[in-house]
PyMOL commands that place a pseudoatom at each C-alpha (Angstrom):
pseudoatom trace, name=CA, resn=UNK, resi=1, chain=A, elem=C, hetatm=0, pos=[16.979, 36.417, -10.413]
pseudoatom trace, name=CA, resn=UNK, resi=2, chain=A, elem=C, hetatm=0, pos=[16.369, 38.534, -13.458]
pseudoatom trace, name=CA, resn=UNK, resi=3, chain=A, elem=C, hetatm=0, pos=[14.990, 42.060, -13.317]
pseudoatom trace, name=CA, resn=UNK, resi=4, chain=A, elem=C, hetatm=0, pos=[11.468, 40.785, -13.999]
pseudoatom trace, name=CA, resn=UNK, resi=5, chain=A, elem=C, hetatm=0, pos=[11.668, 38.575, -10.915]
pseudoatom trace, name=CA, resn=UNK, resi=6, chain=A, elem=C, hetatm=0, pos=[11.936, 35.280, -12.837]
pseudoatom trace, name=CA, resn=UNK, resi=7, chain=A, elem=C, hetatm=0, pos=[14.691, 32.848, -12.043]
pseudoatom trace, name=CA, resn=UNK, resi=8, chain=A, elem=C, hetatm=0, pos=[17.118, 32.242, -14.849]
pseudoatom trace, name=CA, resn=UNK, resi=9, chain=A, elem=C, hetatm=0, pos=[17.758, 28.707, -15.919]
pseudoatom trace, name=CA, resn=UNK, resi=10, chain=A, elem=C, hetatm=0, pos=[21.176, 28.871, -14.238]
pseudoatom trace, name=CA, resn=UNK, resi=11, chain=A, elem=C, hetatm=0, pos=[19.614, 30.081, -10.946]
pseudoatom trace, name=CA, resn=UNK, resi=12, chain=A, elem=C, hetatm=0, pos=[17.005, 27.325, -11.026]
pseudoatom trace, name=CA, resn=UNK, resi=13, chain=A, elem=C, hetatm=0, pos=[19.633, 24.710, -11.790]
pseudoatom trace, name=CA, resn=UNK, resi=14, chain=A, elem=C, hetatm=0, pos=[21.832, 25.927, -8.918]
pseudoatom trace, name=CA, resn=UNK, resi=15, chain=A, elem=C, hetatm=0, pos=[18.885, 25.689, -6.491]
pseudoatom trace, name=CA, resn=UNK, resi=16, chain=A, elem=C, hetatm=0, pos=[18.069, 22.171, -7.675]
pseudoatom trace, name=CA, resn=UNK, resi=17, chain=A, elem=C, hetatm=0, pos=[21.691, 21.072, -7.327]
pseudoatom trace, name=CA, resn=UNK, resi=18, chain=A, elem=C, hetatm=0, pos=[21.788, 22.472, -3.798]
pseudoatom trace, name=CA, resn=UNK, resi=19, chain=A, elem=C, hetatm=0, pos=[18.614, 20.596, -2.822]
pseudoatom trace, name=CA, resn=UNK, resi=20, chain=A, elem=C, hetatm=0, pos=[19.888, 17.339, -4.336]
pseudoatom trace, name=CA, resn=UNK, resi=21, chain=A, elem=C, hetatm=0, pos=[23.178, 17.737, -2.458]
pseudoatom trace, name=CA, resn=UNK, resi=22, chain=A, elem=C, hetatm=0, pos=[21.260, 18.159, 0.827]
pseudoatom trace, name=CA, resn=UNK, resi=23, chain=A, elem=C, hetatm=0, pos=[19.124, 15.108, 0.085]
pseudoatom trace, name=CA, resn=UNK, resi=24, chain=A, elem=C, hetatm=0, pos=[22.160, 12.986, -0.767]
pseudoatom trace, name=CA, resn=UNK, resi=25, chain=A, elem=C, hetatm=0, pos=[24.202, 14.107, 2.250]
pseudoatom trace, name=CA, resn=UNK, resi=26, chain=A, elem=C, hetatm=0, pos=[24.709, 11.143, 4.616]
pseudoatom trace, name=CA, resn=UNK, resi=27, chain=A, elem=C, hetatm=0, pos=[22.356, 11.148, 7.585]
pseudoatom trace, name=CA, resn=UNK, resi=28, chain=A, elem=C, hetatm=0, pos=[24.195, 11.205, 10.923]
pseudoatom trace, name=CA, resn=UNK, resi=29, chain=A, elem=C, hetatm=0, pos=[22.142, 8.381, 12.445]
pseudoatom trace, name=CA, resn=UNK, resi=30, chain=A, elem=C, hetatm=0, pos=[22.595, 5.881, 9.598]
pseudoatom trace, name=CA, resn=UNK, resi=31, chain=A, elem=C, hetatm=0, pos=[25.261, 7.184, 7.247]
pseudoatom trace, name=CA, resn=UNK, resi=32, chain=A, elem=C, hetatm=0, pos=[22.803, 6.535, 4.403]
pseudoatom trace, name=CA, resn=UNK, resi=33, chain=A, elem=C, hetatm=0, pos=[21.931, 9.308, 1.941]
pseudoatom trace, name=CA, resn=UNK, resi=34, chain=A, elem=C, hetatm=0, pos=[18.785, 11.251, 2.710]
pseudoatom trace, name=CA, resn=UNK, resi=35, chain=A, elem=C, hetatm=0, pos=[17.471, 14.428, 4.315]
pseudoatom trace, name=CA, resn=UNK, resi=36, chain=A, elem=C, hetatm=0, pos=[18.863, 15.197, 7.741]
pseudoatom trace, name=CA, resn=UNK, resi=37, chain=A, elem=C, hetatm=0, pos=[15.637, 15.137, 9.745]
pseudoatom trace, name=CA, resn=UNK, resi=38, chain=A, elem=C, hetatm=0, pos=[17.416, 16.236, 12.915]
pseudoatom trace, name=CA, resn=UNK, resi=39, chain=A, elem=C, hetatm=0, pos=[18.518, 19.407, 11.196]
pseudoatom trace, name=CA, resn=UNK, resi=40, chain=A, elem=C, hetatm=0, pos=[15.610, 19.725, 8.778]
pseudoatom trace, name=CA, resn=UNK, resi=41, chain=A, elem=C, hetatm=0, pos=[15.628, 19.642, 5.010]
pseudoatom trace, name=CA, resn=UNK, resi=42, chain=A, elem=C, hetatm=0, pos=[15.836, 23.433, 4.596]
pseudoatom trace, name=CA, resn=UNK, resi=43, chain=A, elem=C, hetatm=0, pos=[18.078, 24.279, 7.555]
pseudoatom trace, name=CA, resn=UNK, resi=44, chain=A, elem=C, hetatm=0, pos=[21.406, 25.918, 7.023]
pseudoatom trace, name=CA, resn=UNK, resi=45, chain=A, elem=C, hetatm=0, pos=[24.481, 23.736, 7.621]
pseudoatom trace, name=CA, resn=UNK, resi=46, chain=A, elem=C, hetatm=0, pos=[25.277, 23.700, 11.324]
pseudoatom trace, name=CA, resn=UNK, resi=47, chain=A, elem=C, hetatm=0, pos=[21.687, 24.577, 12.288]
pseudoatom trace, name=CA, resn=UNK, resi=48, chain=A, elem=C, hetatm=0, pos=[20.965, 21.450, 14.305]
pseudoatom trace, name=CA, resn=UNK, resi=49, chain=A, elem=C, hetatm=0, pos=[18.206, 22.915, 16.460]
pseudoatom trace, name=CA, resn=UNK, resi=50, chain=A, elem=C, hetatm=0, pos=[15.998, 24.394, 13.722]
pseudoatom trace, name=CA, resn=UNK, resi=51, chain=A, elem=C, hetatm=0, pos=[12.739, 23.229, 15.368]
pseudoatom trace, name=CA, resn=UNK, resi=52, chain=A, elem=C, hetatm=0, pos=[13.888, 24.208, 18.856]
pseudoatom trace, name=CA, resn=UNK, resi=53, chain=A, elem=C, hetatm=0, pos=[14.910, 27.675, 17.714]
pseudoatom trace, name=CA, resn=UNK, resi=54, chain=A, elem=C, hetatm=0, pos=[11.493, 28.238, 16.117]
pseudoatom trace, name=CA, resn=UNK, resi=55, chain=A, elem=C, hetatm=0, pos=[9.764, 27.036, 19.304]
pseudoatom trace, name=CA, resn=UNK, resi=56, chain=A, elem=C, hetatm=0, pos=[11.858, 29.355, 21.478]
pseudoatom trace, name=CA, resn=UNK, resi=57, chain=A, elem=C, hetatm=0, pos=[10.774, 32.308, 19.354]
pseudoatom trace, name=CA, resn=UNK, resi=58, chain=A, elem=C, hetatm=0, pos=[7.128, 31.520, 20.118]
pseudoatom trace, name=CA, resn=UNK, resi=59, chain=A, elem=C, hetatm=0, pos=[7.257, 30.002, 23.614]
pseudoatom trace, name=CA, resn=UNK, resi=60, chain=A, elem=C, hetatm=0, pos=[8.125, 32.946, 25.779]
pseudoatom trace, name=CA, resn=UNK, resi=61, chain=A, elem=C, hetatm=0, pos=[10.266, 32.996, 28.874]
pseudoatom trace, name=CA, resn=UNK, resi=62, chain=A, elem=C, hetatm=0, pos=[8.851, 29.919, 30.590]
pseudoatom trace, name=CA, resn=UNK, resi=63, chain=A, elem=C, hetatm=0, pos=[9.438, 27.677, 27.607]
pseudoatom trace, name=CA, resn=UNK, resi=64, chain=A, elem=C, hetatm=0, pos=[7.331, 25.003, 26.010]
pseudoatom trace, name=CA, resn=UNK, resi=65, chain=A, elem=C, hetatm=0, pos=[7.301, 21.409, 24.887]
pseudoatom trace, name=CA, resn=UNK, resi=66, chain=A, elem=C, hetatm=0, pos=[6.223, 20.534, 21.368]
pseudoatom trace, name=CA, resn=UNK, resi=67, chain=A, elem=C, hetatm=0, pos=[5.951, 17.276, 19.525]
pseudoatom trace, name=CA, resn=UNK, resi=68, chain=A, elem=C, hetatm=0, pos=[5.012, 16.911, 15.925]
pseudoatom trace, name=CA, resn=UNK, resi=69, chain=A, elem=C, hetatm=0, pos=[5.170, 14.308, 13.236]
pseudoatom trace, name=CA, resn=UNK, resi=70, chain=A, elem=C, hetatm=0, pos=[4.161, 13.181, 9.799]
pseudoatom trace, name=CA, resn=UNK, resi=71, chain=A, elem=C, hetatm=0, pos=[3.703, 9.421, 9.462]
pseudoatom trace, name=CA, resn=UNK, resi=72, chain=A, elem=C, hetatm=0, pos=[2.684, 7.095, 6.653]
pseudoatom trace, name=CA, resn=UNK, resi=73, chain=A, elem=C, hetatm=0, pos=[1.943, 3.658, 8.078]
pseudoatom trace, name=CA, resn=UNK, resi=74, chain=A, elem=C, hetatm=0, pos=[2.598, 0.366, 6.244]
pseudoatom trace, name=CA, resn=UNK, resi=75, chain=A, elem=C, hetatm=0, pos=[-1.180, 0.376, 5.577]
pseudoatom trace, name=CA, resn=UNK, resi=76, chain=A, elem=C, hetatm=0, pos=[-0.727, 3.628, 3.562]
pseudoatom trace, name=CA, resn=UNK, resi=77, chain=A, elem=C, hetatm=0, pos=[-2.731, 5.609, 6.145]
pseudoatom trace, name=CA, resn=UNK, resi=78, chain=A, elem=C, hetatm=0, pos=[-1.148, 9.019, 6.630]
pseudoatom trace, name=CA, resn=UNK, resi=79, chain=A, elem=C, hetatm=0, pos=[-1.246, 11.118, 9.806]
pseudoatom trace, name=CA, resn=UNK, resi=80, chain=A, elem=C, hetatm=0, pos=[0.128, 14.524, 10.698]
pseudoatom trace, name=CA, resn=UNK, resi=81, chain=A, elem=C, hetatm=0, pos=[-0.018, 15.857, 14.226]
pseudoatom trace, name=CA, resn=UNK, resi=82, chain=A, elem=C, hetatm=0, pos=[1.328, 18.662, 16.351]
pseudoatom trace, name=CA, resn=UNK, resi=83, chain=A, elem=C, hetatm=0, pos=[0.782, 19.256, 20.033]
pseudoatom trace, name=CA, resn=UNK, resi=84, chain=A, elem=C, hetatm=0, pos=[2.383, 21.791, 22.311]
pseudoatom trace, name=CA, resn=UNK, resi=85, chain=A, elem=C, hetatm=0, pos=[2.149, 22.791, 25.958]
pseudoatom trace, name=CA, resn=UNK, resi=86, chain=A, elem=C, hetatm=0, pos=[3.776, 25.532, 27.991]
pseudoatom trace, name=CA, resn=UNK, resi=87, chain=A, elem=C, hetatm=0, pos=[6.436, 24.301, 30.381]
pseudoatom trace, name=CA, resn=UNK, resi=88, chain=A, elem=C, hetatm=0, pos=[4.671, 26.047, 33.258]
pseudoatom trace, name=CA, resn=UNK, resi=89, chain=A, elem=C, hetatm=0, pos=[1.429, 24.211, 32.500]
pseudoatom trace, name=CA, resn=UNK, resi=90, chain=A, elem=C, hetatm=0, pos=[3.198, 20.847, 32.407]
pseudoatom trace, name=CA, resn=UNK, resi=91, chain=A, elem=C, hetatm=0, pos=[5.198, 21.462, 35.576]
pseudoatom trace, name=CA, resn=UNK, resi=92, chain=A, elem=C, hetatm=0, pos=[2.052, 22.542, 37.456]
pseudoatom trace, name=CA, resn=UNK, resi=93, chain=A, elem=C, hetatm=0, pos=[-0.019, 19.513, 36.377]
pseudoatom trace, name=CA, resn=UNK, resi=94, chain=A, elem=C, hetatm=0, pos=[-0.785, 16.567, 38.640]
pseudoatom trace, name=CA, resn=UNK, resi=95, chain=A, elem=C, hetatm=0, pos=[1.389, 13.979, 36.896]
pseudoatom trace, name=CA, resn=UNK, resi=96, chain=A, elem=C, hetatm=0, pos=[-0.349, 11.096, 38.644]
pseudoatom trace, name=CA, resn=UNK, resi=97, chain=A, elem=C, hetatm=0, pos=[-3.275, 11.649, 36.250]
pseudoatom trace, name=CA, resn=UNK, resi=98, chain=A, elem=C, hetatm=0, pos=[-1.068, 10.331, 33.436]
pseudoatom trace, name=CA, resn=UNK, resi=99, chain=A, elem=C, hetatm=0, pos=[-0.301, 7.055, 35.234]
pseudoatom trace, name=CA, resn=UNK, resi=100, chain=A, elem=C, hetatm=0, pos=[-3.092, 4.977, 33.672]
pseudoatom trace, name=CA, resn=UNK, resi=101, chain=A, elem=C, hetatm=0, pos=[-2.340, 6.192, 30.165]
pseudoatom trace, name=CA, resn=UNK, resi=102, chain=A, elem=C, hetatm=0, pos=[1.372, 5.526, 30.553]
pseudoatom trace, name=CA, resn=UNK, resi=103, chain=A, elem=C, hetatm=0, pos=[0.994, 2.224, 32.394]
pseudoatom trace, name=CA, resn=UNK, resi=104, chain=A, elem=C, hetatm=0, pos=[-1.162, 0.896, 29.557]
pseudoatom trace, name=CA, resn=UNK, resi=105, chain=A, elem=C, hetatm=0, pos=[1.974, 1.102, 27.417]
pseudoatom trace, name=CA, resn=UNK, resi=106, chain=A, elem=C, hetatm=0, pos=[4.184, -0.526, 30.050]
pseudoatom trace, name=CA, resn=UNK, resi=107, chain=A, elem=C, hetatm=0, pos=[3.605, -4.092, 28.916]
pseudoatom trace, name=CA, resn=UNK, resi=108, chain=A, elem=C, hetatm=0, pos=[5.436, -5.853, 26.076]
pseudoatom trace, name=CA, resn=UNK, resi=109, chain=A, elem=C, hetatm=0, pos=[2.267, -7.569, 24.798]
pseudoatom trace, name=CA, resn=UNK, resi=110, chain=A, elem=C, hetatm=0, pos=[0.385, -4.260, 24.617]
pseudoatom trace, name=CA, resn=UNK, resi=111, chain=A, elem=C, hetatm=0, pos=[3.232, -2.638, 22.715]
pseudoatom trace, name=CA, resn=UNK, resi=112, chain=A, elem=C, hetatm=0, pos=[3.266, -5.587, 20.317]
pseudoatom trace, name=CA, resn=UNK, resi=113, chain=A, elem=C, hetatm=0, pos=[-0.511, -5.273, 19.911]
pseudoatom trace, name=CA, resn=UNK, resi=114, chain=A, elem=C, hetatm=0, pos=[-0.203, -1.601, 19.008]
pseudoatom trace, name=CA, resn=UNK, resi=115, chain=A, elem=C, hetatm=0, pos=[2.598, -2.358, 16.573]
pseudoatom trace, name=CA, resn=UNK, resi=116, chain=A, elem=C, hetatm=0, pos=[0.604, -5.120, 14.869]
pseudoatom trace, name=CA, resn=UNK, resi=117, chain=A, elem=C, hetatm=0, pos=[-2.472, -2.895, 14.591]
pseudoatom trace, name=CA, resn=UNK, resi=118, chain=A, elem=C, hetatm=0, pos=[-0.410, -0.061, 13.074]
pseudoatom trace, name=CA, resn=UNK, resi=119, chain=A, elem=C, hetatm=0, pos=[0.949, -2.610, 10.582]
pseudoatom trace, name=CA, resn=UNK, resi=120, chain=A, elem=C, hetatm=0, pos=[-2.584, -3.579, 9.518]
pseudoatom trace, name=CA, resn=UNK, resi=121, chain=A, elem=C, hetatm=0, pos=[-3.824, -6.412, 11.753]
pseudoatom trace, name=CA, resn=UNK, resi=122, chain=A, elem=C, hetatm=0, pos=[-7.184, -5.012, 12.867]
pseudoatom trace, name=CA, resn=UNK, resi=123, chain=A, elem=C, hetatm=0, pos=[-9.456, -7.891, 13.863]
pseudoatom trace, name=CA, resn=UNK, resi=124, chain=A, elem=C, hetatm=0, pos=[-9.263, -10.003, 16.988]
pseudoatom trace, name=CA, resn=UNK, resi=125, chain=A, elem=C, hetatm=0, pos=[-8.915, -13.061, 14.716]
pseudoatom trace, name=CA, resn=UNK, resi=126, chain=A, elem=C, hetatm=0, pos=[-5.830, -11.559, 13.011]
pseudoatom trace, name=CA, resn=UNK, resi=127, chain=A, elem=C, hetatm=0, pos=[-4.367, -10.571, 16.369]
pseudoatom trace, name=CA, resn=UNK, resi=128, chain=A, elem=C, hetatm=0, pos=[-5.144, -13.945, 18.005]
pseudoatom trace, name=CA, resn=UNK, resi=129, chain=A, elem=C, hetatm=0, pos=[-3.178, -15.682, 15.232]
pseudoatom trace, name=CA, resn=UNK, resi=130, chain=A, elem=C, hetatm=0, pos=[0.017, -14.026, 16.517]
pseudoatom trace, name=CA, resn=UNK, resi=131, chain=A, elem=C, hetatm=0, pos=[1.660, -16.534, 18.874]
pseudoatom trace, name=CA, resn=UNK, resi=132, chain=A, elem=C, hetatm=0, pos=[3.300, -13.884, 21.102]
pseudoatom trace, name=CA, resn=UNK, resi=133, chain=A, elem=C, hetatm=0, pos=[-0.036, -12.244, 21.991]
pseudoatom trace, name=CA, resn=UNK, resi=134, chain=A, elem=C, hetatm=0, pos=[-1.114, -15.061, 24.325]
pseudoatom trace, name=CA, resn=UNK, resi=135, chain=A, elem=C, hetatm=0, pos=[-4.494, -16.687, 24.768]
pseudoatom trace, name=CA, resn=UNK, resi=136, chain=A, elem=C, hetatm=0, pos=[-7.749, -15.141, 23.601]
pseudoatom trace, name=CA, resn=UNK, resi=137, chain=A, elem=C, hetatm=0, pos=[-8.548, -14.173, 27.208]
pseudoatom trace, name=CA, resn=UNK, resi=138, chain=A, elem=C, hetatm=0, pos=[-5.178, -12.485, 27.618]
pseudoatom trace, name=CA, resn=UNK, resi=139, chain=A, elem=C, hetatm=0, pos=[-5.605, -10.757, 24.258]
pseudoatom trace, name=CA, resn=UNK, resi=140, chain=A, elem=C, hetatm=0, pos=[-8.973, -9.284, 25.265]
pseudoatom trace, name=CA, resn=UNK, resi=141, chain=A, elem=C, hetatm=0, pos=[-7.551, -8.176, 28.625]
pseudoatom trace, name=CA, resn=UNK, resi=142, chain=A, elem=C, hetatm=0, pos=[-4.766, -6.220, 26.892]
pseudoatom trace, name=CA, resn=UNK, resi=143, chain=A, elem=C, hetatm=0, pos=[-7.135, -4.793, 24.273]
pseudoatom trace, name=CA, resn=UNK, resi=144, chain=A, elem=C, hetatm=0, pos=[-9.461, -3.528, 27.046]
pseudoatom trace, name=CA, resn=UNK, resi=145, chain=A, elem=C, hetatm=0, pos=[-6.528, -1.855, 28.814]
pseudoatom trace, name=CA, resn=UNK, resi=146, chain=A, elem=C, hetatm=0, pos=[-5.465, -0.059, 25.631]
pseudoatom trace, name=CA, resn=UNK, resi=147, chain=A, elem=C, hetatm=0, pos=[-9.022, 1.014, 24.793]
pseudoatom trace, name=CA, resn=UNK, resi=148, chain=A, elem=C, hetatm=0, pos=[-9.589, 2.316, 28.350]
pseudoatom trace, name=CA, resn=UNK, resi=149, chain=A, elem=C, hetatm=0, pos=[-6.367, 4.359, 28.144]
pseudoatom trace, name=CA, resn=UNK, resi=150, chain=A, elem=C, hetatm=0, pos=[-7.289, 5.799, 24.735]
pseudoatom trace, name=CA, resn=UNK, resi=151, chain=A, elem=C, hetatm=0, pos=[-4.481, 4.145, 22.777]
pseudoatom trace, name=CA, resn=UNK, resi=152, chain=A, elem=C, hetatm=0, pos=[-6.995, 2.024, 20.845]
pseudoatom trace, name=CA, resn=UNK, resi=153, chain=A, elem=C, hetatm=0, pos=[-10.633, 2.314, 19.837]
pseudoatom trace, name=CA, resn=UNK, resi=154, chain=A, elem=C, hetatm=0, pos=[-13.061, -0.210, 18.504]
pseudoatom trace, name=CA, resn=UNK, resi=155, chain=A, elem=C, hetatm=0, pos=[-14.046, 0.518, 14.917]
pseudoatom trace, name=CA, resn=UNK, resi=156, chain=A, elem=C, hetatm=0, pos=[-16.539, -2.338, 14.584]
pseudoatom trace, name=CA, resn=UNK, resi=157, chain=A, elem=C, hetatm=0, pos=[-17.318, -5.498, 16.505]
pseudoatom trace, name=CA, resn=UNK, resi=158, chain=A, elem=C, hetatm=0, pos=[-13.971, -7.217, 17.017]
pseudoatom trace, name=CA, resn=UNK, resi=159, chain=A, elem=C, hetatm=0, pos=[-11.985, -4.598, 15.090]
pseudoatom trace, name=CA, resn=UNK, resi=160, chain=A, elem=C, hetatm=0, pos=[-9.491, -2.142, 16.535]
pseudoatom trace, name=CA, resn=UNK, resi=161, chain=A, elem=C, hetatm=0, pos=[-7.527, 0.890, 15.381]
pseudoatom trace, name=CA, resn=UNK, resi=162, chain=A, elem=C, hetatm=0, pos=[-5.127, 3.373, 16.896]
pseudoatom trace, name=CA, resn=UNK, resi=163, chain=A, elem=C, hetatm=0, pos=[-7.022, 6.691, 16.793]
pseudoatom trace, name=CA, resn=UNK, resi=164, chain=A, elem=C, hetatm=0, pos=[-5.443, 9.058, 14.268]
pseudoatom trace, name=CA, resn=UNK, resi=165, chain=A, elem=C, hetatm=0, pos=[-4.779, 11.674, 16.940]
pseudoatom trace, name=CA, resn=UNK, resi=166, chain=A, elem=C, hetatm=0, pos=[-2.813, 9.075, 18.954]
pseudoatom trace, name=CA, resn=UNK, resi=167, chain=A, elem=C, hetatm=0, pos=[-0.462, 7.786, 16.216]
pseudoatom trace, name=CA, resn=UNK, resi=168, chain=A, elem=C, hetatm=0, pos=[2.165, 10.543, 16.461]
pseudoatom trace, name=CA, resn=UNK, resi=169, chain=A, elem=C, hetatm=0, pos=[1.937, 10.783, 20.293]
pseudoatom trace, name=CA, resn=UNK, resi=170, chain=A, elem=C, hetatm=0, pos=[2.464, 7.005, 20.528]
pseudoatom trace, name=CA, resn=UNK, resi=171, chain=A, elem=C, hetatm=0, pos=[5.502, 7.150, 18.253]
pseudoatom trace, name=CA, resn=UNK, resi=172, chain=A, elem=C, hetatm=0, pos=[6.761, 10.156, 20.236]
pseudoatom trace, name=CA, resn=UNK, resi=173, chain=A, elem=C, hetatm=0, pos=[6.598, 8.178, 23.497]
pseudoatom trace, name=CA, resn=UNK, resi=174, chain=A, elem=C, hetatm=0, pos=[8.459, 5.310, 21.836]
pseudoatom trace, name=CA, resn=UNK, resi=175, chain=A, elem=C, hetatm=0, pos=[11.078, 7.693, 20.436]
pseudoatom trace, name=CA, resn=UNK, resi=176, chain=A, elem=C, hetatm=0, pos=[11.535, 9.246, 23.888]
pseudoatom trace, name=CA, resn=UNK, resi=177, chain=A, elem=C, hetatm=0, pos=[12.072, 5.781, 25.383]
pseudoatom trace, name=CA, resn=UNK, resi=178, chain=A, elem=C, hetatm=0, pos=[14.961, 4.994, 23.035]
pseudoatom trace, name=CA, resn=UNK, resi=179, chain=A, elem=C, hetatm=0, pos=[18.417, 5.015, 24.593]
for i in range(1, 179): cmd.bond("trace and resi %d" % i, "trace and resi %d" % (i + 1))
show_as sticks, trace
zoom trace
């Protein structure tokens, strides 16, 4: 920085080179170049838990759970979402109330339906053309289950969409189920 507060060309170049180096650093999960999402694009080397550390600063003694995401779907729709709950609140809840919402996801055809809808198939005709989704009767049964649980909504007669506020939570559940 110069005395006037402006970056010199050399300072600006050094910052750009540092950012490029971070972006080109191999990602641990794939070995491919790119930002280390686990650590965060602006985290210091060795700062693996950048999001967790920020949450701990805000959560208090009992702790909290936070999920957040930024997603651009193959349809070019973009969603950003953040949701947090105190650990005490979650531990005190009646977990049985979540059974219907979670069980709606516990079927391979319903998961495939959600995936196809997120990839752009929105009408029952487009969905019925997919051989793995079963008969029309079976398709409607699964669509009703997902709508009732809030994972889908009807946007027009015979058209479905994952509500914007459910895109990141759905992907969070799927990420949590990975082994």
